[in-house]
C-alpha positions, 0 to 999 in steps of 0.5 A: 278131830282130836289130832293129839289123840290120834297122831300122838297118842299112839306114840306116847303110849308105846315109847312113852315113859312116866315123868315127874315135874317139879315146878315152882315148889310143886310136883306134878304126878307121873306125865307121860314123857318121850325121853329124848335125852340122848338127843333132840334135834333143835334148829334155830334161824338157820338150818343147822341142827344141834343134838340137846338132851331133851323130852317131849310132852303132849300139851294136853297132858300138861292141861290134865296134870294132877297134884295128889290126884287133883287137877292142876293144869300146868302153866307153861311159863313154869317149865323153864328152869324147873326139873324133870326126872324120867327113867330114873334121872333128874334133869333141869329144864333150861327152856321149852318150844311148843310144837303146835299141831294143825290145830293149835298150840293146845293140841300139840307137843312141848319140847323141853331142853334139858341140862345135866344129870341132877342125880 
């Protein structure tokens, strides 16, 4: 079963916005992102959450990313300290974590913790 298409696909079609990732000097074409810049609940080792500006990207979209129309998968290791622009505002990616689907991390979502508006 393609968990990402069946569960996450409709949410990203309805609520997703185009985002542009700038990582290690490379600019990746529009990637569909869920804008959670008003607050993304992140929990740590204890059961207390914290609201953080964030964004969510499907792992399959990172794997299918392109630069100038050419397929170039985005290595997860490049996400931290990168930039993402969505809804006309640019943010720094402080950190990320993968939330796997029942079929593994490659079929799940990548949560991006963002900091401050850059523009």
